[in-house]
Chimera marker file (.cmm) of the C-alpha trace (Angstrom):
<marker_set name="trace">
<marker id="1" x="18.835" y="-151.380" z="-46.385" r="1" g="1" b="0" radius="0.5"/>
<marker id="2" x="16.500" y="-149.036" z="-48.234" r="1" g="1" b="0" radius="0.5"/>
<marker id="3" x="18.942" y="-149.581" z="-51.477" r="1" g="1" b="0" radius="0.5"/>
<marker id="4" x="18.232" y="-153.821" z="-51.405" r="1" g="1" b="0" radius="0.5"/>
<marker id="5" x="14.637" y="-152.817" z="-50.895" r="1" g="1" b="0" radius="0.5"/>
<marker id="6" x="14.735" y="-150.209" z="-53.744" r="1" g="1" b="0" radius="0.5"/>
<marker id="7" x="16.322" y="-152.736" z="-55.788" r="1" g="1" b="0" radius="0.5"/>
<marker id="8" x="14.111" y="-155.230" z="-55.575" r="1" g="1" b="0" radius="0.5"/>
<marker id="9" x="10.773" y="-152.947" z="-56.347" r="1" g="1" b="0" radius="0.5"/>
<marker id="10" x="12.990" y="-152.155" z="-59.266" r="1" g="1" b="0" radius="0.5"/>
<marker id="11" x="13.536" y="-155.138" z="-60.098" r="1" g="1" b="0" radius="0.5"/>
<marker id="12" x="9.716" y="-156.414" z="-59.547" r="1" g="1" b="0" radius="0.5"/>
<marker id="13" x="8.313" y="-153.680" z="-61.583" r="1" g="1" b="0" radius="0.5"/>
<marker id="14" x="10.978" y="-153.422" z="-64.984" r="1" g="1" b="0" radius="0.5"/>
<marker id="15" x="11.978" y="-157.570" z="-65.093" r="1" g="1" b="0" radius="0.5"/>
<marker id="16" x="8.876" y="-159.799" z="-62.957" r="1" g="1" b="0" radius="0.5"/>
<marker id="17" x="5.374" y="-158.659" z="-63.221" r="1" g="1" b="0" radius="0.5"/>
<marker id="18" x="5.017" y="-160.624" z="-60.414" r="1" g="1" b="0" radius="0.5"/>
<marker id="19" x="4.624" y="-158.741" z="-56.751" r="1" g="1" b="0" radius="0.5"/>
<marker id="20" x="4.671" y="-160.382" z="-52.951" r="1" g="1" b="0" radius="0.5"/>
<marker id="21" x="1.042" y="-160.336" z="-51.418" r="1" g="1" b="0" radius="0.5"/>
<marker id="22" x="1.058" y="-159.768" z="-48.354" r="1" g="1" b="0" radius="0.5"/>
<marker id="23" x="-2.307" y="-160.870" z="-46.536" r="1" g="1" b="0" radius="0.5"/>
<marker id="24" x="-4.042" y="-160.115" z="-43.491" r="1" g="1" b="0" radius="0.5"/>
<marker id="25" x="-4.721" y="-163.511" z="-41.232" r="1" g="1" b="0" radius="0.5"/>
<marker id="26" x="-8.102" y="-163.505" z="-41.983" r="1" g="1" b="0" radius="0.5"/>
<marker id="27" x="-7.337" y="-163.542" z="-45.977" r="1" g="1" b="0" radius="0.5"/>
<marker id="28" x="-4.791" y="-165.863" z="-45.004" r="1" g="1" b="0" radius="0.5"/>
<marker id="29" x="-6.681" y="-168.376" z="-43.232" r="1" g="1" b="0" radius="0.5"/>
<marker id="30" x="-9.336" y="-168.078" z="-46.181" r="1" g="1" b="0" radius="0.5"/>
<marker id="31" x="-6.647" y="-168.505" z="-48.907" r="1" g="1" b="0" radius="0.5"/>
<marker id="32" x="-5.311" y="-171.658" z="-47.452" r="1" g="1" b="0" radius="0.5"/>
<marker id="33" x="-9.092" y="-172.962" z="-46.378" r="1" g="1" b="0" radius="0.5"/>
<marker id="34" x="-9.285" y="-173.264" z="-50.622" r="1" g="1" b="0" radius="0.5"/>
<marker id="35" x="-6.348" y="-175.471" z="-51.145" r="1" g="1" b="0" radius="0.5"/>
<marker id="36" x="-4.594" y="-174.262" z="-53.592" r="1" g="1" b="0" radius="0.5"/>
<marker id="37" x="-0.907" y="-173.760" z="-52.972" r="1" g="1" b="0" radius="0.5"/>
<marker id="38" x="1.682" y="-174.782" z="-50.741" r="1" g="1" b="0" radius="0.5"/>
<marker id="39" x="2.044" y="-173.879" z="-46.928" r="1" g="1" b="0" radius="0.5"/>
<marker id="40" x="5.481" y="-172.624" z="-46.056" r="1" g="1" b="0" radius="0.5"/>
<marker id="41" x="7.068" y="-171.976" z="-42.151" r="1" g="1" b="0" radius="0.5"/>
<marker id="42" x="10.158" y="-170.618" z="-42.474" r="1" g="1" b="0" radius="0.5"/>
<marker id="43" x="10.573" y="-170.360" z="-38.832" r="1" g="1" b="0" radius="0.5"/>
<marker id="44" x="13.400" y="-172.572" z="-36.496" r="1" g="1" b="0" radius="0.5"/>
<marker id="45" x="12.397" y="-176.425" z="-35.726" r="1" g="1" b="0" radius="0.5"/>
<marker id="46" x="12.250" y="-175.448" z="-32.327" r="1" g="1" b="0" radius="0.5"/>
<marker id="47" x="9.250" y="-172.576" z="-33.402" r="1" g="1" b="0" radius="0.5"/>
<marker id="48" x="7.779" y="-175.054" z="-35.903" r="1" g="1" b="0" radius="0.5"/>
<marker id="49" x="7.480" y="-177.407" z="-33.206" r="1" g="1" b="0" radius="0.5"/>
<marker id="50" x="6.160" y="-174.991" z="-30.476" r="1" g="1" b="0" radius="0.5"/>
<marker id="51" x="3.151" y="-174.242" z="-32.619" r="1" g="1" b="0" radius="0.5"/>
<marker id="52" x="2.488" y="-174.223" z="-36.104" r="1" g="1" b="0" radius="0.5"/>
<marker id="53" x="-0.157" y="-173.629" z="-38.691" r="1" g="1" b="0" radius="0.5"/>
<marker id="54" x="-1.714" y="-177.290" z="-39.618" r="1" g="1" b="0" radius="0.5"/>
<marker id="55" x="-0.652" y="-178.419" z="-43.210" r="1" g="1" b="0" radius="0.5"/>
<marker id="56" x="2.544" y="-176.266" z="-43.589" r="1" g="1" b="0" radius="0.5"/>
<marker id="57" x="6.048" y="-177.453" z="-44.506" r="1" g="1" b="0" radius="0.5"/>
<marker id="58" x="9.143" y="-176.792" z="-42.140" r="1" g="1" b="0" radius="0.5"/>
<marker id="59" x="11.823" y="-174.653" z="-44.654" r="1" g="1" b="0" radius="0.5"/>
<marker id="60" x="14.242" y="-173.361" z="-41.788" r="1" g="1" b="0" radius="0.5"/>
<marker id="61" x="14.916" y="-169.742" z="-42.689" r="1" g="1" b="0" radius="0.5"/>
<marker id="62" x="18.305" y="-170.117" z="-40.636" r="1" g="1" b="0" radius="0.5"/>
<marker id="63" x="19.240" y="-173.839" z="-42.035" r="1" g="1" b="0" radius="0.5"/>
<marker id="64" x="21.904" y="-174.877" z="-44.325" r="1" g="1" b="0" radius="0.5"/>
<marker id="65" x="20.693" y="-175.259" z="-48.059" r="1" g="1" b="0" radius="0.5"/>
<marker id="66" x="17.624" y="-173.389" z="-47.408" r="1" g="1" b="0" radius="0.5"/>
<marker id="67" x="17.442" y="-171.486" z="-51.181" r="1" g="1" b="0" radius="0.5"/>
<marker id="68" x="18.323" y="-175.031" z="-52.725" r="1" g="1" b="0" radius="0.5"/>
<marker id="69" x="15.353" y="-176.108" z="-50.725" r="1" g="1" b="0" radius="0.5"/>
<marker id="70" x="13.051" y="-173.193" z="-51.740" r="1" g="1" b="0" radius="0.5"/>
<marker id="71" x="14.387" y="-173.512" z="-55.228" r="1" g="1" b="0" radius="0.5"/>
<marker id="72" x="13.124" y="-177.191" z="-55.462" r="1" g="1" b="0" radius="0.5"/>
<marker id="73" x="9.106" y="-175.802" z="-55.368" r="1" g="1" b="0" radius="0.5"/>
<marker id="74" x="7.617" y="-175.466" z="-57.985" r="1" g="1" b="0" radius="0.5"/>
<marker id="75" x="7.557" y="-172.213" z="-59.597" r="1" g="1" b="0" radius="0.5"/>
<marker id="76" x="4.198" y="-172.549" z="-61.490" r="1" g="1" b="0" radius="0.5"/>
<marker id="77" x="2.608" y="-173.068" z="-57.645" r="1" g="1" b="0" radius="0.5"/>
<marker id="78" x="1.358" y="-170.467" z="-55.510" r="1" g="1" b="0" radius="0.5"/>
<marker id="79" x="3.562" y="-170.585" z="-52.112" r="1" g="1" b="0" radius="0.5"/>
<marker id="80" x="1.807" y="-169.181" z="-48.860" r="1" g="1" b="0" radius="0.5"/>
<marker id="81" x="4.624" y="-168.444" z="-46.428" r="1" g="1" b="0" radius="0.5"/>
<marker id="82" x="4.781" y="-167.612" z="-42.685" r="1" g="1" b="0" radius="0.5"/>
<marker id="83" x="6.941" y="-166.990" z="-39.859" r="1" g="1" b="0" radius="0.5"/>
<marker id="84" x="6.790" y="-165.798" z="-36.171" r="1" g="1" b="0" radius="0.5"/>
<marker id="85" x="5.910" y="-161.985" z="-37.079" r="1" g="1" b="0" radius="0.5"/>
<marker id="86" x="6.458" y="-161.666" z="-40.983" r="1" g="1" b="0" radius="0.5"/>
<marker id="87" x="10.362" y="-160.366" z="-41.425" r="1" g="1" b="0" radius="0.5"/>
<marker id="88" x="11.637" y="-163.747" z="-42.544" r="1" g="1" b="0" radius="0.5"/>
<marker id="89" x="8.976" y="-164.534" z="-44.935" r="1" g="1" b="0" radius="0.5"/>
<marker id="90" x="8.535" y="-161.197" z="-46.790" r="1" g="1" b="0" radius="0.5"/>
<marker id="91" x="12.866" y="-161.681" z="-47.384" r="1" g="1" b="0" radius="0.5"/>
<marker id="92" x="11.791" y="-165.321" z="-48.284" r="1" g="1" b="0" radius="0.5"/>
<marker id="93" x="8.777" y="-163.825" z="-50.376" r="1" g="1" b="0" radius="0.5"/>
<marker id="94" x="11.218" y="-161.563" z="-52.250" r="1" g="1" b="0" radius="0.5"/>
<marker id="95" x="13.591" y="-164.050" z="-52.503" r="1" g="1" b="0" radius="0.5"/>
<marker id="96" x="10.708" y="-166.305" z="-54.322" r="1" g="1" b="0" radius="0.5"/>
<marker id="97" x="9.640" y="-163.716" z="-56.884" r="1" g="1" b="0" radius="0.5"/>
<marker id="98" x="12.902" y="-162.070" z="-58.294" r="1" g="1" b="0" radius="0.5"/>
<marker id="99" x="13.512" y="-165.868" z="-58.691" r="1" g="1" b="0" radius="0.5"/>
<marker id="100" x="10.291" y="-166.525" z="-61.048" r="1" g="1" b="0" radius="0.5"/>
<marker id="101" x="7.546" y="-167.805" z="-58.376" r="1" g="1" b="0" radius="0.5"/>
<marker id="102" x="4.821" y="-166.586" z="-59.937" r="1" g="1" b="0" radius="0.5"/>
<marker id="103" x="2.255" y="-166.273" z="-57.032" r="1" g="1" b="0" radius="0.5"/>
<marker id="104" x="3.839" y="-165.624" z="-53.377" r="1" g="1" b="0" radius="0.5"/>
<marker id="105" x="2.003" y="-164.737" z="-50.657" r="1" g="1" b="0" radius="0.5"/>
<marker id="106" x="2.948" y="-163.739" z="-47.172" r="1" g="1" b="0" radius="0.5"/>
<marker id="107" x="1.335" y="-163.841" z="-43.490" r="1" g="1" b="0" radius="0.5"/>
<marker id="108" x="1.353" y="-160.092" z="-42.267" r="1" g="1" b="0" radius="0.5"/>
<marker id="109" x="2.264" y="-159.893" z="-38.989" r="1" g="1" b="0" radius="0.5"/>
<marker id="110" x="2.965" y="-163.864" z="-39.007" r="1" g="1" b="0" radius="0.5"/>
<marker id="111" x="2.399" y="-166.263" z="-36.854" r="1" g="1" b="0" radius="0.5"/>
<marker id="112" x="1.831" y="-164.019" z="-33.709" r="1" g="1" b="0" radius="0.5"/>
<marker id="113" x="-1.041" y="-162.205" z="-35.119" r="1" g="1" b="0" radius="0.5"/>
<marker id="114" x="-2.785" y="-165.649" z="-36.115" r="1" g="1" b="0" radius="0.5"/>
<marker id="115" x="-2.745" y="-166.985" z="-32.571" r="1" g="1" b="0" radius="0.5"/>
<marker id="116" x="-3.866" y="-163.307" z="-31.184" r="1" g="1" b="0" radius="0.5"/>
<marker id="117" x="-6.932" y="-163.572" z="-33.921" r="1" g="1" b="0" radius="0.5"/>
<marker id="118" x="-7.844" y="-167.086" z="-32.063" r="1" g="1" b="0" radius="0.5"/>
<marker id="119" x="-6.915" y="-169.695" z="-35.329" r="1" g="1" b="0" radius="0.5"/>
<marker id="120" x="-6.103" y="-172.884" z="-34.969" r="1" g="1" b="0" radius="0.5"/>
<marker id="121" x="-2.873" y="-174.117" z="-34.315" r="1" g="1" b="0" radius="0.5"/>
<marker id="122" x="-0.941" y="-177.750" z="-34.353" r="1" g="1" b="0" radius="0.5"/>
<marker id="123" x="1.160" y="-178.670" z="-31.531" r="1" g="1" b="0" radius="0.5"/>
<marker id="124" x="3.064" y="-181.984" z="-32.973" r="1" g="1" b="0" radius="0.5"/>
<marker id="125" x="6.264" y="-183.090" z="-34.230" r="1" g="1" b="0" radius="0.5"/>
<marker id="126" x="8.156" y="-182.180" z="-37.276" r="1" g="1" b="0" radius="0.5"/>
<link id1="1" id2="2" r="1" g="1" b="0" radius="0.2"/>
<link id1="2" id2="3" r="1" g="1" b="0" radius="0.2"/>
<link id1="3" id2="4" r="1" g="1" b="0" radius="0.2"/>
<link id1="4" id2="5" r="1" g="1" b="0" radius="0.2"/>
<link id1="5" id2="6" r="1" g="1" b="0" radius="0.2"/>
<link id1="6" id2="7" r="1" g="1" b="0" radius="0.2"/>
<link id1="7" id2="8" r="1" g="1" b="0" radius="0.2"/>
<link id1="8" id2="9" r="1" g="1" b="0" radius="0.2"/>
<link id1="9" id2="10" r="1" g="1" b="0" radius="0.2"/>
<link id1="10" id2="11" r="1" g="1" b="0" radius="0.2"/>
<link id1="11" id2="12" r="1" g="1" b="0" radius="0.2"/>
<link id1="12" id2="13" r="1" g="1" b="0" radius="0.2"/>
<link id1="13" id2="14" r="1" g="1" b="0" radius="0.2"/>
<link id1="14" id2="15" r="1" g="1" b="0" radius="0.2"/>
<link id1="15" id2="16" r="1" g="1" b="0" radius="0.2"/>
<link id1="16" id2="17" r="1" g="1" b="0" radius="0.2"/>
<link id1="17" id2="18" r="1" g="1" b="0" radius="0.2"/>
<link id1="18" id2="19" r="1" g="1" b="0" radius="0.2"/>
<link id1="19" id2="20" r="1" g="1" b="0" radius="0.2"/>
<link id1="20" id2="21" r="1" g="1" b="0" radius="0.2"/>
<link id1="21" id2="22" r="1" g="1" b="0" radius="0.2"/>
<link id1="22" id2="23" r="1" g="1" b="0" radius="0.2"/>
<link id1="23" id2="24" r="1" g="1" b="0" radius="0.2"/>
<link id1="24" id2="25" r="1" g="1" b="0" radius="0.2"/>
<link id1="25" id2="26" r="1" g="1" b="0" radius="0.2"/>
<link id1="26" id2="27" r="1" g="1" b="0" radius="0.2"/>
<link id1="27" id2="28" r="1" g="1" b="0" radius="0.2"/>
<link id1="28" id2="29" r="1" g="1" b="0" radius="0.2"/>
<link id1="29" id2="30" r="1" g="1" b="0" radius="0.2"/>
<link id1="30" id2="31" r="1" g="1" b="0" radius="0.2"/>
<link id1="31" id2="32" r="1" g="1" b="0" radius="0.2"/>
<link id1="32" id2="33" r="1" g="1" b="0" radius="0.2"/>
<link id1="33" id2="34" r="1" g="1" b="0" radius="0.2"/>
<link id1="34" id2="35" r="1" g="1" b="0" radius="0.2"/>
<link id1="35" id2="36" r="1" g="1" b="0" radius="0.2"/>
<link id1="36" id2="37" r="1" g="1" b="0" radius="0.2"/>
<link id1="37" id2="38" r="1" g="1" b="0" radius="0.2"/>
<link id1="38" id2="39" r="1" g="1" b="0" radius="0.2"/>
<link id1="39" id2="40" r="1" g="1" b="0" radius="0.2"/>
<link id1="40" id2="41" r="1" g="1" b="0" radius="0.2"/>
<link id1="41" id2="42" r="1" g="1" b="0" radius="0.2"/>
<link id1="42" id2="43" r="1" g="1" b="0" radius="0.2"/>
<link id1="43" id2="44" r="1" g="1" b="0" radius="0.2"/>
<link id1="44" id2="45" r="1" g="1" b="0" radius="0.2"/>
<link id1="45" id2="46" r="1" g="1" b="0" radius="0.2"/>
<link id1="46" id2="47" r="1" g="1" b="0" radius="0.2"/>
<link id1="47" id2="48" r="1" g="1" b="0" radius="0.2"/>
<link id1="48" id2="49" r="1" g="1" b="0" radius="0.2"/>
<link id1="49" id2="50" r="1" g="1" b="0" radius="0.2"/>
<link id1="50" id2="51" r="1" g="1" b="0" radius="0.2"/>
<link id1="51" id2="52" r="1" g="1" b="0" radius="0.2"/>
<link id1="52" id2="53" r="1" g="1" b="0" radius="0.2"/>
<link id1="53" id2="54" r="1" g="1" b="0" radius="0.2"/>
<link id1="54" id2="55" r="1" g="1" b="0" radius="0.2"/>
<link id1="55" id2="56" r="1" g="1" b="0" radius="0.2"/>
<link id1="56" id2="57" r="1" g="1" b="0" radius="0.2"/>
<link id1="57" id2="58" r="1" g="1" b="0" radius="0.2"/>
<link id1="58" id2="59" r="1" g="1" b="0" radius="0.2"/>
<link id1="59" id2="60" r="1" g="1" b="0" radius="0.2"/>
<link id1="60" id2="61" r="1" g="1" b="0" radius="0.2"/>
<link id1="61" id2="62" r="1" g="1" b="0" radius="0.2"/>
<link id1="62" id2="63" r="1" g="1" b="0" radius="0.2"/>
<link id1="63" id2="64" r="1" g="1" b="0" radius="0.2"/>
<link id1="64" id2="65" r="1" g="1" b="0" radius="0.2"/>
<link id1="65" id2="66" r="1" g="1" b="0" radius="0.2"/>
<link id1="66" id2="67" r="1" g="1" b="0" radius="0.2"/>
<link id1="67" id2="68" r="1" g="1" b="0" radius="0.2"/>
<link id1="68" id2="69" r="1" g="1" b="0" radius="0.2"/>
<link id1="69" id2="70" r="1" g="1" b="0" radius="0.2"/>
<link id1="70" id2="71" r="1" g="1" b="0" radius="0.2"/>
<link id1="71" id2="72" r="1" g="1" b="0" radius="0.2"/>
<link id1="72" id2="73" r="1" g="1" b="0" radius="0.2"/>
<link id1="73" id2="74" r="1" g="1" b="0" radius="0.2"/>
<link id1="74" id2="75" r="1" g="1" b="0" radius="0.2"/>
<link id1="75" id2="76" r="1" g="1" b="0" radius="0.2"/>
<link id1="76" id2="77" r="1" g="1" b="0" radius="0.2"/>
<link id1="77" id2="78" r="1" g="1" b="0" radius="0.2"/>
<link id1="78" id2="79" r="1" g="1" b="0" radius="0.2"/>
<link id1="79" id2="80" r="1" g="1" b="0" radius="0.2"/>
<link id1="80" id2="81" r="1" g="1" b="0" radius="0.2"/>
<link id1="81" id2="82" r="1" g="1" b="0" radius="0.2"/>
<link id1="82" id2="83" r="1" g="1" b="0" radius="0.2"/>
<link id1="83" id2="84" r="1" g="1" b="0" radius="0.2"/>
<link id1="84" id2="85" r="1" g="1" b="0" radius="0.2"/>
<link id1="85" id2="86" r="1" g="1" b="0" radius="0.2"/>
<link id1="86" id2="87" r="1" g="1" b="0" radius="0.2"/>
<link id1="87" id2="88" r="1" g="1" b="0" radius="0.2"/>
<link id1="88" id2="89" r="1" g="1" b="0" radius="0.2"/>
<link id1="89" id2="90" r="1" g="1" b="0" radius="0.2"/>
<link id1="90" id2="91" r="1" g="1" b="0" radius="0.2"/>
<link id1="91" id2="92" r="1" g="1" b="0" radius="0.2"/>
<link id1="92" id2="93" r="1" g="1" b="0" radius="0.2"/>
<link id1="93" id2="94" r="1" g="1" b="0" radius="0.2"/>
<link id1="94" id2="95" r="1" g="1" b="0" radius="0.2"/>
<link id1="95" id2="96" r="1" g="1" b="0" radius="0.2"/>
<link id1="96" id2="97" r="1" g="1" b="0" radius="0.2"/>
<link id1="97" id2="98" r="1" g="1" b="0" radius="0.2"/>
<link id1="98" id2="99" r="1" g="1" b="0" radius="0.2"/>
<link id1="99" id2="100" r="1" g="1" b="0" radius="0.2"/>
<link id1="100" id2="101" r="1" g="1" b="0" radius="0.2"/>
<link id1="101" id2="102" r="1" g="1" b="0" radius="0.2"/>
<link id1="102" id2="103" r="1" g="1" b="0" radius="0.2"/>
<link id1="103" id2="104" r="1" g="1" b="0" radius="0.2"/>
<link id1="104" id2="105" r="1" g="1" b="0" radius="0.2"/>
<link id1="105" id2="106" r="1" g="1" b="0" radius="0.2"/>
<link id1="106" id2="107" r="1" g="1" b="0" radius="0.2"/>
<link id1="107" id2="108" r="1" g="1" b="0" radius="0.2"/>
<link id1="108" id2="109" r="1" g="1" b="0" radius="0.2"/>
<link id1="109" id2="110" r="1" g="1" b="0" radius="0.2"/>
<link id1="110" id2="111" r="1" g="1" b="0" radius="0.2"/>
<link id1="111" id2="112" r="1" g="1" b="0" radius="0.2"/>
<link id1="112" id2="113" r="1" g="1" b="0" radius="0.2"/>
<link id1="113" id2="114" r="1" g="1" b="0" radius="0.2"/>
<link id1="114" id2="115" r="1" g="1" b="0" radius="0.2"/>
<link id1="115" id2="116" r="1" g="1" b="0" radius="0.2"/>
<link id1="116" id2="117" r="1" g="1" b="0" radius="0.2"/>
<link id1="117" id2="118" r="1" g="1" b="0" radius="0.2"/>
<link id1="118" id2="119" r="1" g="1" b="0" radius="0.2"/>
<link id1="119" id2="120" r="1" g="1" b="0" radius="0.2"/>
<link id1="120" id2="121" r="1" g="1" b="0" radius="0.2"/>
<link id1="121" id2="122" r="1" g="1" b="0" radius="0.2"/>
<link id1="122" id2="123" r="1" g="1" b="0" radius="0.2"/>
<link id1="123" id2="124" r="1" g="1" b="0" radius="0.2"/>
<link id1="124" id2="125" r="1" g="1" b="0" radius="0.2"/>
<link id1="125" id2="126" r="1" g="1" b="0" radius="0.2"/>
</marker_set>
């Protein structure tokens, strides 16, 4: 695992100047409020149905066709991503940066921290 992370960092520094940004819940919320970018939830459908950030679009990390769905996003648009704890979204963000996306922002510590800060969640269907 260390080798993969090291090679991703090396790739970003040498071949692609963009890096994945990790924002706290407060910073992430402020960025969402600017209306810039597209908000992506990479958790599973049952997790999404349980609770999600308003305005987010579900692209299930474990679903067949996950990378194909990601590649349909506009690489010039800011992509805001989150999951439960920040792990799946970090992996997703690294994939997006490696594949030419220019601005990718990850919610550090995921929706768990978002919820612990008392920030709003939606509970409706997909």
